[in-house]
VMD Tcl script that draws the C-alpha trace (Angstrom):
set ca {
  {9.69 11.13 9.98}
  {9.84 13.40 6.98}
  {7.42 15.71 5.18}
  {8.18 16.46 1.54}
  {5.78 17.51 -1.21}
  {2.86 17.34 1.30}
  {3.33 13.64 2.06}
  {4.28 12.69 5.62}
  {6.38 9.50 5.80}
  {6.52 7.77 9.19}
  {9.28 5.16 9.31}
  {10.17 4.88 13.01}
  {9.11 1.51 14.49}
  {6.38 1.78 17.14}
  {5.68 5.42 16.35}
  {2.19 6.69 17.16}
  {0.49 9.19 14.86}
  {-2.55 10.93 16.27}
  {-4.62 14.07 15.99}
  {-4.02 16.97 18.37}
  {-6.68 19.55 17.48}
  {-5.71 20.55 13.91}
  {-2.19 19.13 14.18}
  {-0.77 15.68 13.47}
  {1.51 14.66 16.30}
  {4.02 11.82 16.03}
  {5.17 10.22 19.29}
  {7.76 7.54 20.00}
  {7.62 6.03 23.49}
  {5.34 8.91 24.54}
  {7.89 11.52 23.47}
  {6.75 13.98 20.80}
  {9.03 13.79 17.78}
  {7.11 15.88 15.26}
  {4.11 18.21 14.96}
  {2.70 19.11 11.56}
  {-0.45 21.19 10.86}
  {-2.97 18.91 9.18}
  {-3.59 21.39 6.37}
  {0.08 21.04 5.37}
  {-0.32 17.30 4.77}
  {-1.67 15.79 1.56}
  {-1.26 12.19 2.66}
  {0.23 9.94 5.34}
  {2.45 6.93 4.52}
  {3.38 4.54 7.33}
  {6.13 1.91 7.13}
  {5.91 -1.20 9.28}
  {4.68 -1.14 12.87}
  {3.27 2.38 13.12}
  {0.08 3.09 15.09}
  {-2.50 5.57 13.76}
  {-5.33 6.81 15.95}
  {-8.95 6.33 14.80}
  {-9.53 10.07 15.12}
  {-6.72 10.79 12.69}
  {-7.99 8.14 10.27}
  {-11.46 9.69 10.25}
  {-10.10 13.20 9.80}
  {-7.88 12.16 6.88}
  {-10.84 10.46 5.20}
  {-13.11 13.47 5.79}
  {-10.57 15.79 4.14}
  {-9.81 13.52 1.18}
  {-6.27 12.76 2.35}
  {-4.97 9.21 1.89}
  {-3.49 6.92 4.54}
  {-1.18 4.28 3.03}
  {0.22 1.34 4.98}
  {3.41 -0.33 3.75}
  {5.42 -3.09 5.35}
  {9.03 -2.60 6.44}
  {10.34 -3.35 2.95}
  {7.94 -0.87 1.35}
  {5.44 -3.39 -0.01}
  {1.91 -2.03 -0.25}
  {-0.48 -3.41 2.37}
  {-3.54 -1.15 2.50}
  {-4.93 2.27 1.66}
  {-7.61 4.25 3.48}
  {-9.46 6.99 1.64}
  {-12.80 8.73 1.60}
  {-15.65 8.24 -0.87}
  {-14.56 7.77 -4.49}
  {-15.34 10.81 -6.61}
  {-14.18 9.49 -9.97}
  {-15.82 10.64 -13.19}
  {-18.41 7.97 -14.01}
  {-18.32 8.76 -17.75}
  {-14.55 8.37 -17.81}
  {-14.79 5.07 -15.93}
  {-17.44 3.85 -18.35}
  {-15.03 4.61 -21.20}
  {-12.26 2.79 -19.34}
  {-14.39 -0.33 -18.82}
  {-15.53 -0.27 -22.45}
  {-11.91 -0.05 -23.65}
  {-10.84 -2.86 -21.31}
  {-13.54 -5.07 -22.80}
  {-12.26 -4.54 -26.35}
  {-9.34 -6.85 -27.10}
  {-7.91 -4.69 -29.88}
  {-7.97 -1.50 -27.78}
  {-6.53 -3.31 -24.76}
  {-3.64 -4.62 -26.87}
  {-3.03 -1.15 -28.32}
  {-2.75 0.43 -24.86}
  {-0.57 -2.42 -23.57}
  {1.79 -2.08 -26.54}
  {2.17 1.65 -25.86}
  {3.00 1.01 -22.21}
  {5.56 -1.68 -23.04}
  {7.07 0.59 -25.70}
  {7.60 3.25 -23.06}
  {9.18 0.75 -20.71}
  {11.54 -0.67 -23.32}
  {12.58 2.73 -24.68}
  {13.35 4.06 -21.22}
  {15.14 0.86 -20.18}
  {17.25 1.14 -23.33}
  {18.20 4.70 -22.43}
  {19.56 3.47 -19.07}
  {21.80 0.90 -20.77}
  {22.91 3.41 -23.40}
  {23.91 5.90 -20.72}
  {25.76 3.13 -18.90}
  {27.64 2.26 -22.11}
  {28.67 5.89 -22.63}
  {29.92 6.25 -19.06}
  {31.61 2.84 -18.75}
  {35.38 2.95 -18.19}
  {35.91 -0.61 -19.44}
  {35.58 -1.00 -23.22}
  {34.40 -4.61 -23.02}
  {31.65 -3.69 -20.56}
  {30.67 -0.71 -22.71}
  {30.34 -3.04 -25.70}
  {28.22 -5.49 -23.67}
  {25.90 -2.69 -22.56}
  {25.62 -1.44 -26.15}
  {24.62 -4.95 -27.27}
  {22.05 -5.03 -24.49}
  {20.62 -1.73 -25.73}
  {20.45 -3.16 -29.27}
  {18.61 -6.21 -27.93}
  {16.03 -3.93 -26.30}
  {15.59 -2.15 -29.64}
  {14.82 -5.54 -31.20}
  {12.37 -6.27 -28.37}
  {10.71 -2.94 -29.02}
  {10.15 -3.88 -32.66}
  {8.79 -7.29 -31.64}
  {6.42 -5.71 -29.12}
  {4.86 -3.51 -31.79}
  {3.76 -6.56 -33.80}
  {2.89 -8.90 -30.92}
  {-0.45 -10.46 -31.90}
  {-1.88 -10.77 -28.39}
  {-1.26 -9.93 -24.74}
  {0.44 -13.22 -23.91}
  {2.95 -12.72 -26.74}
  {3.52 -9.12 -25.65}
  {4.15 -10.17 -22.06}
  {6.58 -12.79 -23.32}
  {8.56 -10.16 -25.24}
  {8.61 -7.92 -22.17}
  {9.75 -10.73 -19.89}
  {12.66 -11.70 -22.13}
  {13.68 -8.06 -22.50}
  {13.57 -7.57 -18.73}
  {15.99 -10.46 -18.13}
  {18.56 -8.91 -20.46}
  {18.05 -5.46 -19.02}
  {18.57 -6.52 -15.39}
  {21.69 -8.43 -16.37}
  {23.04 -5.22 -17.88}
  {22.44 -3.22 -14.71}
  {25.22 -5.18 -12.99}
  {27.75 -3.59 -15.36}
  {26.56 -0.07 -14.50}
  {27.41 -0.63 -10.84}
  {30.91 0.66 -10.16}
  {33.46 -2.17 -9.74}
  {34.20 -1.27 -6.12}
  {30.51 -1.71 -5.20}
  {29.85 -4.97 -7.06}
  {30.88 -7.23 -4.19}
  {27.88 -5.97 -2.20}
  {25.43 -5.10 -5.00}
  {24.96 -7.77 -7.62}
  {21.67 -8.71 -9.26}
  {21.32 -12.46 -9.69}
  {18.07 -12.18 -11.60}
  {14.99 -10.30 -10.43}
  {13.65 -11.59 -7.10}
  {10.66 -9.99 -5.42}
  {8.88 -11.75 -2.60}
  {11.19 -11.76 -0.87}
  {14.17 -9.99 -2.50}
  {17.25 -12.17 -2.13}
  {20.03 -9.61 -2.53}
  {20.67 -5.95 -1.70}
  {20.11 -4.66 -5.22}
  {16.73 -6.39 -5.45}
  {15.79 -5.13 -1.98}
  {16.64 -1.57 -3.01}
  {14.71 -1.50 -6.27}
  {11.74 -3.32 -4.71}
  {11.53 -0.59 -2.08}
  {11.72 2.12 -4.75}
  {9.10 0.36 -6.89}
  {6.73 0.30 -3.91}
  {6.97 4.08 -3.51}
  {6.63 4.59 -7.26}
  {3.55 2.35 -7.25}
  {1.96 4.48 -4.54}
  {2.54 7.63 -6.62}
  {1.12 5.99 -9.75}
  {-1.98 4.82 -7.94}
  {-2.51 8.32 -6.54}
  {-2.15 9.73 -10.07}
  {-4.67 7.25 -11.49}
  {-7.19 8.08 -8.78}
  {-6.60 11.82 -9.08}
  {-7.83 11.88 -12.69}
  {-10.87 9.71 -11.86}
  {-9.80 6.37 -13.35}
  {-10.36 2.98 -11.74}
  {-6.94 1.76 -10.51}
  {-8.11 -1.87 -10.44}
  {-8.85 -2.18 -14.16}
  {-5.74 -2.30 -16.33}
  {-4.77 -3.23 -19.86}
  {-1.34 -4.85 -19.61}
  {-1.64 -6.42 -16.15}
  {-4.33 -9.01 -15.58}
  {-7.22 -8.09 -13.32}
  {-7.05 -9.79 -9.92}
  {-8.86 -9.05 -6.64}
  {-6.97 -6.42 -4.66}
  {-4.53 -5.67 -7.47}
  {-4.22 -2.10 -8.75}
  {-3.65 -3.28 -12.33}
  {-3.90 0.13 -14.02}
  {-1.45 1.65 -11.55}
  {0.96 -1.19 -12.37}
  {0.45 -0.42 -16.06}
  {1.33 3.23 -15.56}
  {4.33 2.32 -13.43}
  {6.05 0.39 -16.21}
  {7.34 3.38 -18.19}
  {8.84 4.93 -15.04}
  {10.58 1.95 -13.42}
  {13.91 2.38 -15.18}
  {14.17 6.17 -15.30}
  {12.87 6.96 -11.81}
  {13.62 3.92 -9.64}
  {16.48 2.03 -11.33}
  {18.51 5.14 -12.13}
  {18.15 6.34 -8.55}
  {19.19 2.93 -7.22}
  {22.34 3.01 -9.36}
  {23.12 6.55 -8.21}
  {22.72 5.64 -4.54}
  {24.98 2.61 -4.94}
  {27.66 4.26 -7.07}
  {27.89 7.35 -4.86}
  {28.04 5.28 -1.69}
  {24.84 6.81 -0.34}
  {23.68 3.30 0.56}
  {25.98 0.47 1.51}
  {25.99 -3.06 2.85}
  {25.34 -1.80 6.40}
  {21.98 -0.38 5.29}
  {20.54 -3.88 4.73}
  {19.65 -6.76 7.03}
  {19.51 -10.46 6.14}
  {16.44 -12.38 7.32}
  {15.60 -16.04 7.73}
  {15.11 -17.87 4.47}
  {17.57 -15.68 2.59}
  {15.47 -12.51 2.41}
  {17.32 -9.19 2.36}
  {15.64 -5.97 3.50}
  {16.59 -2.34 3.96}
  {16.96 -1.51 7.64}
  {15.69 1.67 9.28}
  {18.81 3.69 8.41}
  {18.69 2.49 4.82}
  {14.99 3.27 4.42}
  {15.52 6.82 5.65}
  {18.35 7.40 3.20}
  {16.35 6.02 0.28}
  {13.15 7.93 1.09}
  {15.11 11.17 1.39}
  {16.82 10.56 -1.96}
  {13.51 9.54 -3.57}
  {11.80 12.77 -2.59}
  {14.79 14.84 -3.72}
  {14.78 12.99 -7.05}
  {11.09 13.76 -7.58}
  {11.78 17.48 -7.28}
  {14.34 17.46 -10.10}
  {12.97 19.04 -13.27}
  {12.70 17.53 -16.73}
  {11.32 18.84 -20.01}
  {8.22 16.94 -21.10}
  {8.41 16.40 -24.88}
  {4.66 16.79 -25.43}
  {4.08 19.72 -23.11}
  {7.38 21.32 -24.15}
  {7.77 22.71 -20.65}
  {9.71 21.80 -17.52}
  {8.07 20.05 -14.60}
  {9.23 18.09 -11.53}
  {9.83 14.39 -12.10}
  {7.35 13.67 -9.31}
  {4.53 15.07 -11.45}
  {5.19 12.79 -14.42}
  {2.79 10.04 -13.27}
  {0.02 12.64 -12.86}
  {0.66 14.10 -16.33}
  {0.71 10.67 -17.95}
  {-2.43 9.59 -16.10}
  {-4.15 12.65 -17.53}
  {-2.98 11.71 -21.04}
  {-4.36 8.21 -20.50}
  {-7.70 9.66 -19.42}
  {-7.79 11.90 -22.50}
  {-7.04 8.90 -24.72}
  {-9.89 6.91 -23.20}
  {-12.25 9.84 -23.70}
  {-11.24 10.03 -27.35}
  {-9.51 13.41 -27.02}
  {-6.16 11.87 -28.05}
  {-5.60 9.36 -30.86}
  {-3.51 7.01 -28.73}
  {-1.65 6.88 -25.44}
  {1.88 8.30 -25.66}
  {4.21 7.19 -22.84}
  {6.84 9.49 -21.40}
  {10.19 8.87 -23.09}
  {13.35 9.96 -21.31}
  {16.32 11.36 -23.19}
}
mol new
graphics top color blue
foreach p $ca { graphics top sphere $p radius 0.5 }
foreach p [lrange $ca 0 end-1] q [lrange $ca 1 end] { graphics top cylinder $p $q radius 0.2 }
display resetview
């Protein structure tokens, strides 16, 4: 269990979270492991087989605090929250924009531009820090290819073409990540293409877990500003899919999740022993690995960065909330167009 930035993460299998007066108590096999005053908690995130009492569920809903259920690998399963208090005028503007093909394409292009620019910065940094000249040159070519994809994305005539550009760029980008892994770690961490459900190697398992936590933060940011998380621009609308949260996530995948994954691997903070192989070839983080990654994720979110538009420093963990606010302002007409966050 860990409480950071007002979110309580419960990762211990068979833990029981329940309400004890105004305190959240976490028990494992009837032994109290943690007590946290409810007013200190902004949300509760449970991994895997964790029990939550009905009384605690009701209290969280009454106080506007979210309960998020993830499976053992960090994949989103469900979210409990109180009545939606989103701004109806803002949501009307969002639905109107989503019904306009030209506006939808404009927003989707901006989101893909942010993703490609930030992905390119990861490869460029890898090229600068590479000790092998051939690998540095390969990474530099990969960065140049992403620059070409960025130009193609800006003139893509429709969403299908844009998604095609993004998909091709992603394949080259993930291939480049293998060269940023230090040689001594490559035997255990090698990306053989992007695999998701289930991840088929340790690298995929690690970034999938990080993406799940990033997705939760992006959905919270979308809801916090009053937007509808189900109605996106880049990602197709499907029942139960938080398309707009997935849209917002794109610009942050490389700079928040992928960079952290590379750091954890290259510094030896996660290793082969932190993963378990399952039937069918699936690879998942085990309990020890999840704890290490969650701890590093929360520490990463507290690092500060200068936002180029605000011209002020803020924690990385607040970036999704800032960008969600910019998106809301764009939809209201207060900004000319959505500007993604671009890392240096």
